[in-house]
N, C-alpha and C positions, 0 to 999 in steps of 0.2 A: 504493500500500500504506500509506504513512504517513498519507494522507488519512483512511483508515478509522479509525485509532486516535488520531491526534494532534489532528485537527480538533475532535472532540467535547470533548476535554480542554481545549484552549485556548479554545474557545468558552465553556465554563463559567467559566474564569478571567477572561476579558475581558468577560463580560456586565455586571458592575457598571460598568465603564468606559464601555461602550456606552450604558448607561442614563444615566450622567452627561452624556455628550455630547448626548443627546437633550434632556435637561432644559435644557441651555445653548443649545438651538436650532440645533445643528449637524446638517446633513443627511448621510445616508449617502453621497451623491454627492460632497460636499465631502471627506469622509474618504478616499474612493477617490482623488480627485485629489491630495490632499496626500500620501497614502501613496506613490503612484506617483512624484510629484515628488521625494520624499525618497529613494526607492530609486535613481532616476536620478542624483540629485546625488551620493549616496554612491559609486555605481559609476563614474561618469564623471569625478568630481573626484579620487578617490583611486586607483582601480585602475590607470589608465594610467600613474601615477607609481610603481607598485609598492608603494603604501601599503595593503597588503591588510588589515592589522589594523584600522586606523581606518575604512577603507571598509566592512568587514564590520560594525563596531559601528554605523555610521550606517544601513546597510541594514537591519540587524536591528531597529533602533528603529522603522522604518517598515513593514517587511514584514508585520507583524501587522495592518495596516490592512485587509488582505484578509479577515480574520476579523471585525474590528470592524464594518466597513460592512455585512456580511451580517447580523450580529447586530442591528445598529441597524434595518435594514430590516424584519426579522421582528418586533422589539419594537414598532415604530411602525405596523406594518401597511402599510408603503409599498413592499413588494416589487413590482417591476415588470419588464416585459421590457426597458425602457430601462436600468434599473439593472443587470440581468444582462448586457446587451450592453456597457455601459460598463465594468463590472468585468472582464469577459473580455478586452475589447480592451486595456485598460490593463495587465492582467497580462502580455500578450504584449510590450508596450512595455517594461515593467520587466525582464522576462527578457532581452530583447535588450540592454538597457543593461548588465546584469551581465556577460553573456558578451562583449559588445562591448568593455567596459572591460578585461576580461582579455586579449582579443585585441590591443587597442591596446598593452598593456604588452609582450606578447611580440613585437609588430611593431616596438617601439621599444627602450626600455631593457632589456627582458628578452632581446632579440636571439635569439629562437628561432622561426624560421619554421614549424617543424613544430607546435609547441604553439599558435602563432597560428592555423594551419589547423585544429587540433583544436578550439580555442575557437570558431572560426567555424562548424564543423560542429555543435558543441553548440547554438549559437544557432539555426541553421537547422533542425536536427532537432527541437529543442524546439517550434518553430512547427508542424512537420509532424505531430508527435505529437498536438497539439491539433486540427489540421486534419482528420486522419483520422477522429477521433471525430465532430467537428461535421459533416463532409461525409457520413459514413455515416448519421448520424441525419437529415440534411436530405433524403436520398433514401428515407427510410422504413425504414432498417435499424438495429435496435438493436445498438450495438456493445457487446456484453456481455462485455467483457474490459478490465480496467484496464491490464494490461501491467506490465512489469518496472520501468520508470522513468517516473513521471509528474512533474508540475510540483513537487510537494512534495519528492520524492526528488532531483530535479535541484538545487533550491535548497539543501536541507539539506546534501547531499554537497558541493556547490561552496562554499557559504559557510562551513561548518565547517572545511573544509580550507584555504580561503583565509585565514580568520582565524588558524588555527594556523600556517600558513606565514608569516603576517605577524609572528609572534613572532620569527622568525629575524632579520628585518631590523630590527624595532623594538626588541626587547629582547635580541638576541644569543643566543637559544636555538638551539642547533645541531641539525642533522639532520632538521628538520621541514619545511624548504622544499620537499622532494620531494613533500609531500602534495598540493599543488595540481596539479602535472602528473598525478599518479596519479588524482586526482579527475576531471580533465578526460577522461582516457581511459576511466574507469569510466562517466561520464555519456554520453560519445559512444557507447560500445558498448551501454550499456543503452538509450539512446534508439533506436538502430538496431534492437535486438531488439524494443522496444515497437512501433515502426512496423510491423515485419514481423508481429508478433502481431496487430495490428489489421487489417492488410491481409488476412491469412489468415482472420480472423474475418468480415470484411465479404464476402470472396469466398464463404465457406461459407454465410453468411446469404443472400447474393444467389442462390446456386445453389438453396438450399432454397425461397426465395420463388418463383423461376422454376419449379421443379418443382411446387410447390403450385398455381401458376396454370395450368400446363399440365395437371395432373391434373384441376383443376376444369373447364377447357374441354373436356377429353376426356369427362368424366363427363356434362357437360351435354347434348351431342348424343345420347349413349347413352340417357339418360333420355327425351329427346324421341322418339328412334326407337322405344323400347319402348312409349311411350304411343301413338304412331301405329299400331304393329302391333296393340296391344290394341284401339284404336278401330276399326281396319280389320277385325279379327276379329269384333268385335261387330256390325258392320254387315252382314257376310256371313251 
């Protein structure tokens, strides 16, 4: 849902920066790699220690590379299947680092096995959300549903709440530490709903495709039979 409205806005904002990088000779793939590395560093260096505020600041600085590299590719006319594949693959790695870092905190200093499990579920379900769409399209079925929680929603909800929760530990602001656990539960439930939405959509599209194929096969012999009868009638 956020992709529909936010991506166009931030693309316009970041277009001049993308043009500057191209003039400096930076390639879109380089931006993709640096952005992913920055997100991983922020997530895995800060989150496992409970430093959610600074971790979120670092991640936010690099997460917009996902928009910058695409804008650069379009401006330079260098959009390619390899670039799309690299971008999608590294997105999954970055997402895993974010939720993996949170899970490490709750497995260690955070000392909350339940929230550790929820964070791991968020990590795994996020991968499955992407897989359901990619797999459905790979077998020729258009997955015409975005779902309740996509990648943009997962990151925004988690990072905003992680950053706010970090205020409690970093600046002593009370009562907002609860936001991160709430965010994890929201993302977990939303991801599960999204997976089910896409599964139901693929099942319906598959059934419609099979029905259309069966109808075409049934109609084919009927037309042939009618032709044969007409031909037979003509010869008699």
